[in-house]
C-alpha angles and dihedrals in degrees: 000000000000093000091055089056094052090052093049094048092048090055091053093052129227116327114252114262117260111263118236121244117240090256092051090045094052091044092051091050092052093048093047094045092050089048092048094048090051088050090052094048090050092051093048089053093048124100088243093067119092101218095181093053090048095047092048091057103045129082098225112034092170093056090047091052090049090052093049087049090056106273120137118278090229131054124232089250091054090050089052094050090049092050090051093049102036106014128095093286089062091050090055092048090047091052090051093048092049090049090052092047090050090050091048091051092048090052091049092052092049089048094049091050 
């Protein structure tokens, strides 16, 4: 009976949302970041934006002006630092660290027995 199925499914509650794969998560992050940066640029170019107030409060007005004009929001050196910390090299280092920690824990267990 179809109505019985509705009652049963409402008792169970909503089904949990599907989790994103790593690739979907990365892609969604890139799309949403690009979209938000464009919205920020548009707002900064609108008459409602007080440019003088913003410029007086930021550390690098020239960089901000370049961003509003269409330049990247990150510098090449910032990209390099990010790649070192979060890129493939960091994954290799993390794996090595975790392997060392696991080896240390195994040794401690053997010593305690």
